[in-house]
C-alpha positions in Angstrom: -6.6 -40.5 18.6 -3.2 -40.9 20.5 -2.8 -42.4 24.1 -0.9 -40.3 26.7 0.3 -41.4 30.1 0.6 -38.1 32.3 2.6 -39.4 35.4 2.8 -36.6 38.0 -0.2 -35.0 36.6 -0.5 -32.5 39.4 -3.6 -30.3 39.1 -4.1 -31.2 35.6 -2.7 -28.3 33.4 -0.7 -30.8 31.2 -3.4 -33.1 31.2 -5.9 -30.4 29.8 -3.3 -29.6 26.9 -3.1 -33.4 26.2 -6.8 -34.0 26.2 -7.1 -31.3 23.4 -4.4 -32.7 21.5 -5.5 -36.3 21.4 -9.2 -35.3 20.5 -12.2 -37.3 21.4 -10.9 -40.6 20.2 -7.8 -40.2 22.3 -7.0 -41.1 25.8 -5.1 -39.5 28.7 -4.3 -41.5 31.8 -3.5 -38.8 34.4 -1.7 -40.4 37.6 -1.3 -38.2 40.6 -0.1 -39.6 44.0 -0.7 -36.8 46.5 -4.2 -36.9 47.8 -4.8 -33.1 48.0 -3.3 -32.5 44.4 -5.2 -35.2 43.1 -8.6 -33.7 44.2 -7.4 -30.7 42.2 -6.8 -33.0 39.1 -10.4 -34.4 39.4 -11.9 -30.8 39.5 -9.8 -29.7 36.6 -11.1 -32.8 34.6 -14.7 -32.2 35.8 -14.8 -28.5 35.5 -13.4 -28.5 31.9 -15.2 -31.4 30.8 -12.1 -33.6 30.0 -13.9 -36.8 29.2 -11.2 -38.4 27.7 -8.9 -37.9 30.7 -9.0 -40.7 33.5 -7.5 -39.5 36.6 -5.6 -42.1 38.7 -4.8 -41.6 42.3 -1.6 -43.7 42.9 2.2 -43.3 43.4 4.1 -44.9 40.4 6.8 -47.1 41.5 8.8 -50.3 40.9 6.2 -52.5 42.9 2.9 -52.1 44.2 2.4 -51.3 48.0 1.9 -48.4 50.3 4.1 -45.4 49.6 5.0 -42.5 51.9 5.1 -39.1 50.2 7.1 -36.2 51.8 5.6 -32.6 51.7 8.3 -30.1 51.7 7.4 -26.7 52.1 4.0 -25.3 51.2 4.1 -25.8 47.3 2.7 -28.9 45.9 5.7 -29.2 43.3 7.8 -30.4 46.1 5.9 -33.4 47.4 8.1 -36.4 46.6 8.6 -40.2 47.9 12.3 -39.4 48.1 13.2 -38.8 51.8 9.8 -39.6 53.1 9.4 -41.4 56.4 6.0 -42.9 57.1 6.2 -41.7 60.8 6.6 -38.1 59.9 3.8 -35.5 60.3 4.9 -34.1 57.0 4.1 -37.2 55.0 0.9 -39.0 53.3 0.6 -42.5 52.6 -0.9 -43.5 49.3 -1.4 -46.7 47.2 1.6 -47.4 44.8 1.5 -49.3 41.6 3.8 -50.2 38.7 3.3 -48.5 35.4 2.9 -51.7 33.7 0.0 -52.6 36.1 -1.7 -49.3 35.5 -1.6 -49.6 31.9 -3.1 -53.1 32.3 -5.7 -51.9 34.6 -6.6 -49.2 32.1 -6.3 -51.4 28.9 -3.6 -49.3 27.2 -2.2 -51.4 24.4 0.1 -48.7 23.2 1.3 -45.4 24.6 2.3 -42.6 22.1 3.6 -40.3 24.7 4.7 -40.8 28.3 5.2 -37.6 30.3 6.8 -38.1 33.8 7.3 -35.4 36.4 7.6 -37.1 39.9 10.2 -35.3 41.9 13.0 -37.8 41.8 11.1 -41.0 41.9 11.8 -41.7 38.2 14.1 -44.5 38.8 11.5 -46.4 40.7 8.7 -45.7 38.2 10.8 -46.7 35.1 11.8 -49.9 36.6 8.2 -50.8 37.1 7.3 -49.9 33.4 9.6 -52.1 31.3 6.7 -53.7 29.5 4.9 -50.3 28.8 8.1 -48.9 27.6 8.4 -51.5 25.1 5.1 -50.2 23.8 5.9 -46.4 24.0 6.7 -44.3 21.2 8.0 -41.0 22.8 8.7 -40.0 26.4 9.7 -36.7 28.3 10.9 -37.1 31.7 11.5 -34.3 34.1 14.5 -35.0 36.2 15.4 -32.9 39.3 19.2 -32.8 39.3 19.0 -29.1 39.6 17.7 -29.2 43.0 19.6 -32.2 44.2 22.3 -30.4 46.2 20.3 -30.9 49.5 19.2 -34.4 48.5 21.4 -36.4 45.9 18.5 -39.0 45.7 16.9 -36.4 43.4 19.7 -36.5 40.7 18.2 -39.1 38.5 19.1 -37.8 34.9 22.0 -40.1 34.4 20.0 -43.2 35.5 17.2 -42.1 33.2 19.2 -41.6 30.2 21.0 -44.9 30.7 17.8 -46.6 31.3 15.9 -45.3 28.3 18.8 -46.1 26.1 18.8 -49.7 27.3 15.1 -49.9 26.5 15.5 -48.9 23.0 15.1 -45.0 23.0 17.1 -42.5 21.2 17.6 -39.8 23.8 17.7 -36.0 23.3 19.1 -33.4 26.0 19.1 -29.9 25.9 22.2 -29.5 28.0 23.0 -26.2 26.6 19.7 -24.4 27.7 19.8 -21.5 30.2 17.1 -22.8 32.4 18.4 -25.8 34.7 15.2 -27.5 34.9 14.9 -27.5 31.2 18.6 -29.0 31.1 17.2 -31.9 33.2 14.5 -32.8 30.9 15.0 -36.0 29.1 13.4 -36.6 25.7 13.2 -40.0 24.1 11.9 -41.7 20.9 11.6 -45.3 20.2 14.4 -46.4 17.8 12.9 -47.7 14.6 
């Protein structure tokens, strides 16, 4: 019966797990920006009968509008709005929306869990989700500081921690974990 928002849903593997976890009375809003990856998300939902998952083809940002997404390399996990130039052959332009607008559009009164994995665009998405965060119980945000050497704009962990604390979340980090991408996950629970 829970409501989950999966921002950066990719091809839908997490959404599939979330769908089963929330059950038939629950809802999953699966948001994916990249056009080709969004097609995979839709196929995952269709082929697995995920009737409680609603795919949304948007880039989650701090304001609505068109957004350029850079395609770095051949792996879909490296598609990002960070460093994208609309004139480049390696970019795609998609519709952008705020988290607040998406949740109004899908009539989500509350969110039990917000998962975000959007390759360095966290600072934009969170700023467009202040209203939603006020109605969210738990978050897990995958920051990408571990790959920020070549692009310091990807280093968002410090911003994410500070922003969540300002929005009333108790933040938990796993700084001692051996894997760098696990160390860059930020977990938050709304303060009672």
